[in-house]
C-alpha positions in Angstrom: 0.0 0.0 0.0 1.3 3.4 -0.9 1.3 6.2 1.7 0.9 9.9 1.0 3.6 12.3 2.1 1.7 13.3 5.2 1.3 9.7 6.4 5.1 9.2 5.9 5.9 12.3 7.9 3.7 11.3 10.8 5.0 7.7 10.7 8.6 8.9 10.9 7.8 11.4 13.6 6.0 9.0 15.9 7.5 5.6 15.4 11.2 6.1 14.7 12.3 6.3 18.3 9.6 4.2 19.9 9.0 1.1 17.7 10.9 -1.0 20.2 9.7 0.4 23.5 8.4 -2.0 26.0 5.0 -1.2 27.6 5.2 -0.9 31.4 2.4 -3.4 31.9 2.5 -7.2 32.5 0.3 -8.4 29.7 0.3 -7.7 26.0 2.5 -8.6 23.0 4.8 -5.6 24.0 4.5 -6.0 27.7 6.8 -7.1 30.5 6.0 -10.9 30.3 6.6 -11.0 26.6 9.5 -8.7 26.3 11.3 -8.9 29.7 10.7 -12.3 31.3 11.4 -14.2 28.1 14.6 -15.9 29.3 13.5 -16.0 32.9 10.6 -18.3 32.0 13.0 -21.0 31.0 13.4 -21.7 34.7 10.8 -19.5 36.5 7.6 -21.0 35.1 4.8 -22.7 37.1 4.6 -25.3 34.4 8.1 -26.5 35.2 8.9 -28.9 38.1 11.9 -30.6 39.6 15.2 -30.5 37.7 13.6 -28.7 34.8 13.5 -25.6 37.0 17.4 -25.6 37.2 17.3 -24.7 40.9 14.7 -21.9 40.6 12.6 -21.7 43.8 9.2 -23.3 43.4 7.4 -20.1 44.5 9.2 -17.7 42.2 7.5 -17.7 38.8 7.0 -15.0 36.1 4.4 -16.7 33.9 1.3 -15.4 35.8 0.5 -11.9 36.8 -0.2 -12.8 40.5 3.0 -14.6 40.9 5.1 -12.0 39.1 3.6 -9.1 41.1 4.3 -10.9 44.4 8.0 -11.3 43.6 8.5 -8.2 41.5 10.8 -6.6 44.1 13.1 -9.7 43.9 13.1 -9.6 40.1 14.2 -5.9 40.1 16.8 -6.3 42.8 18.5 -9.3 41.1 18.0 -8.4 37.4 18.6 -4.7 37.5 20.7 -3.8 40.6 22.9 -6.8 41.5 22.6 -8.3 37.9 23.1 -11.9 39.2 20.0 -13.1 37.5 20.0 -15.0 35.3 23.0 -16.6 37.0 26.2 -16.7 34.9 26.1 -20.5 35.0 22.8 -20.6 33.1 24.4 -19.3 29.9 21.4 -16.9 29.5 22.1 -13.1 28.9 21.3 -10.5 31.5 18.6 -8.1 30.7 19.3 -5.4 28.2 19.3 -1.7 29.3 15.9 -1.4 27.6 14.5 -4.4 29.5 15.8 -3.1 32.8 14.3 0.4 32.1 11.0 -1.2 31.3 11.1 -3.3 34.6 11.7 -0.1 36.6 9.0 1.8 34.7 6.6 -1.1 35.5 7.4 -0.9 39.1 7.0 2.9 39.2 3.6 2.6 37.6 2.4 0.3 40.4 2.9 -3.0 38.6 -0.2 -2.8 36.4 -1.5 -5.9 34.8 -2.8 -4.3 31.6 -3.5 -0.8 30.3 -6.5 0.3 28.3 -5.4 2.5 25.4 -6.6 6.1 25.4 -7.3 5.8 21.7 -5.8 5.0 18.4 -4.3 6.8 15.4 -4.6 5.1 12.0 -2.0 5.9 9.4 -4.3 4.5 6.7 -7.1 7.0 7.4 -5.2 9.8 9.2 -7.9 9.6 11.9 -7.3 9.9 15.6 -10.0 8.2 17.8 -10.0 9.1 21.5 -12.1 6.6 23.4 -12.6 8.6 26.6 -12.0 12.4 27.1 -12.8 13.9 30.5 -13.8 17.5 30.3 -14.8 18.6 33.8 -17.7 16.4 34.9 -18.5 15.4 31.3 -17.0 12.5 29.3 -16.8 12.3 25.5 -15.6 10.1 22.7 -13.9 12.2 20.0 -12.5 11.8 16.5 -10.0 14.1 14.8 -8.1 14.2 11.6 -4.5 15.3 11.2 -3.4 18.2 9.0 0.0 19.8 8.3 0.3 23.1 10.2 3.3 25.4 10.1 2.2 27.2 13.3 2.3 24.0 15.3 5.6 23.2 17.1 5.7 19.7 15.4 4.2 20.9 12.1 1.0 18.9 12.7 -2.4 19.7 14.1 -5.6 17.7 14.7 -9.0 19.0 13.6 -12.0 17.9 15.7 -14.5 16.1 13.5 -17.0 15.0 16.2 -17.5 14.4 19.9 -20.2 12.3 21.5 -21.0 12.2 25.2 -20.5 8.8 26.7 -20.7 7.2 30.1 -17.5 5.1 29.7 -14.4 5.4 32.0 -10.8 4.4 31.5 -7.6 4.1 33.5 -6.0 6.0 30.6 -8.6 8.5 29.9 -7.6 11.7 28.0 -8.1 15.0 29.9 -8.9 18.4 28.5 -8.4 21.4 30.7 -10.2 24.4 29.1 -8.5 27.0 31.3 -5.2 26.0 29.9 -6.6 24.8 26.5 -4.6 21.6 27.1 -5.4 18.1 26.0 -3.4 15.2 27.4 -3.4 11.8 25.7 -1.8 9.2 28.0 -1.7 6.2 25.6 -2.4 6.3 21.9 -1.9 3.2 19.8 -0.4 3.9 16.4 -1.9 1.6 13.8 -0.7 0.8 10.3 -2.5 -1.6 8.1 -4.5 -2.9 11.0 -1.5 -3.7 13.3 -0.3 -1.7 16.3 3.1 -0.3 15.6 3.8 1.5 18.8 2.2 3.5 21.5 2.9 7.2 22.5 1.6 9.8 24.9 0.9 13.2 23.5 0.0 16.8 24.5 -2.1 19.1 22.4 -3.2 22.7 22.7 -6.4 24.0 21.3 -6.2 27.0 18.9 -8.4 30.0 20.0 -11.1 30.9 17.6 -10.6 28.0 15.3 -13.7 26.5 13.7 -13.8 23.6 13.5 -11.8 23.3 16.7 -8.1 22.7 16.0 -5.4 21.3 18.3 -1.7 21.8 17.8 0.4 18.7 18.5 3.0 20.2 20.8 4.6 17.1 22.3 4.7 13.3 22.0 6.8 10.5 23.5 
């Protein structure tokens, strides 16, 4: 599929530095279990018994959320700080700097099991869908389209196409603060040809007097 120049620009801006980031949640294809505990599970799995555990304590496992959460402090201490796990005798590599950072980020976030995305952006349609936006006591689902904008710090803006009041809630809801004209998006999935490429957080500022309402994309990470 061919992409127009705008799609290529957005893709390069958003994905280049984040395509290999690890989500600080236990579950998911890009989460801690799948991206950090990969080698650990060769010994620390509840499905392994006896000699197959290679000396790993029976109560230290990383293949279920409950077990991993209970022993997360141990994992961080030995895999990040003392770096004696996996043990040298196992022949398994120690965690990469990226894996260590993800483990620390997971701990800082409170060891969440999963994380509901704030919304998604499709490179195929140039449409941003925000599932839950909190505006004071009201909650909305909103859709926006991206446009090039020389006045935006990133060269991109989003134009509001529609907003529908909903009763949904989310642990990663977007927040719009009218007094500061600030819209914060904690977790947006970037989708290309139906597949999630990466996730980013972003901050937008609404443009006074714009009709339809326009938001400058001022920051993303």
